[in-house]
C-alpha positions in Angstrom: 89.0 130.4 121.5 88.0 127.1 119.7 84.4 127.5 120.7 84.3 131.0 119.2 85.7 129.6 115.9 83.0 126.9 115.9 80.3 129.4 116.6 81.5 131.7 113.9 81.7 128.7 111.4 78.2 127.6 112.3 76.8 131.1 111.9 78.6 131.4 108.5 77.0 128.1 107.4 73.6 129.2 108.6 74.0 132.5 106.7 75.0 130.7 103.5 72.0 128.4 103.7 69.6 131.3 104.3 71.2 133.2 101.4 70.7 130.2 99.1 67.1 129.8 100.2 66.5 133.5 99.6 67.9 133.3 96.1 65.9 130.2 95.3 62.7 131.9 96.5 63.4 135.0 94.3 64.3 133.0 91.2 61.5 130.4 91.4 58.0 131.6 90.7 55.9 131.3 93.9 52.9 130.0 92.1 52.5 128.0 88.9 50.1 129.4 86.3 47.0 127.4 85.8 46.0 127.1 82.1 42.4 126.9 81.1 39.1 127.6 82.7 38.8 128.5 86.3 36.1 130.0 88.6 37.2 133.0 90.6 35.0 135.1 93.0 35.3 138.9 93.2 33.7 140.7 96.2 33.7 144.5 96.5 33.1 146.4 99.7 32.5 150.1 100.1 34.1 152.4 102.7 31.7 151.3 105.4 32.5 147.6 104.7 29.1 146.9 103.0 29.3 144.4 100.3 28.3 146.1 97.0 29.3 143.3 94.6 29.8 139.5 94.8 30.1 137.3 91.7 31.9 134.2 90.6 33.4 134.5 87.1 34.5 131.8 84.7 37.8 132.8 83.1 40.8 131.7 81.2 42.8 134.6 82.6 46.1 133.9 84.3 46.5 137.2 86.3 44.0 139.1 88.4 44.2 142.3 86.4 43.2 140.3 83.2 40.1 138.9 85.0 39.2 142.4 86.2 39.6 143.8 82.6 37.5 141.0 81.1 34.6 142.3 83.2 35.5 145.9 83.4 32.1 147.2 82.3 30.2 145.1 84.9 32.7 146.0 87.6 32.9 149.7 86.6 36.6 149.2 86.7 39.1 152.1 86.7 42.6 150.6 86.6 46.0 152.3 86.1 48.7 151.4 83.7 51.8 149.7 85.0 53.7 151.9 87.4 56.6 151.6 89.8 54.6 149.2 92.0 52.5 147.5 89.3 48.9 148.3 88.4 46.6 150.0 90.8 42.8 149.7 91.0 41.5 153.3 91.1 37.8 152.5 91.0 35.2 149.7 91.3 31.4 149.7 91.3 31.4 153.5 90.8 33.5 154.1 93.9 36.7 155.9 92.9 39.9 157.2 94.6 39.7 160.9 94.1 43.0 161.9 95.7 45.9 159.4 96.0 47.6 161.6 98.6 44.8 161.4 101.2 42.7 158.3 100.1 40.6 156.4 100.6 42.2 153.8 98.4 41.4 150.3 97.0 43.1 147.4 98.6 42.5 143.7 98.1 43.0 140.5 100.1 42.4 136.8 99.9 42.5 134.0 102.4 42.8 131.3 99.8 45.0 132.9 97.1 48.2 130.9 96.6 49.8 134.0 95.2 49.0 136.1 98.3 50.0 133.3 100.6 53.3 132.7 98.8 54.2 136.5 99.0 52.9 137.0 102.5 50.7 139.7 101.1 48.6 140.3 98.0 50.8 141.9 95.4 49.8 144.3 92.6 46.9 142.9 90.5 49.1 142.5 87.4 51.5 140.1 89.2 48.9 138.0 91.1 48.4 134.6 89.4 44.8 133.4 89.9 43.8 129.8 90.4 40.4 127.9 90.4 38.2 128.5 93.4 40.0 131.6 94.7 38.1 134.5 96.3 39.4 138.1 96.2 37.9 140.8 98.4 38.4 144.4 97.2 37.8 147.0 100.0 37.7 150.8 99.8 40.0 151.7 102.7 40.9 154.8 104.7 42.9 155.3 107.9 
């Protein structure tokens, strides 16, 4: 009986500690914004995985969508307004998602983005804080 109470108390303490860690992670921004000039590389791949664009941009932008919009003409960017899940890239380099219900769609990833690492995935482009030296790969993707 005493062992059950100890186990229950220990589990309760662990649950409280995990709850506190969860709240702190949600409250604290995962990545600090970097003010000023930075170099960020954008790579674009078509449906076959062929690289169709690769360029490093100098920017003062803080978020990925701001960088993309700065170079919208060169990237041939088609981007949505803010929706339920943030902003979506609809088109790059003349390749456009025609039907959102069947795809293909634009996704992006980064192996060195602090924002993507902190979240465990790359979030919508309007919430992804960019830092100097990061590389973002946009791929036109279908199942």
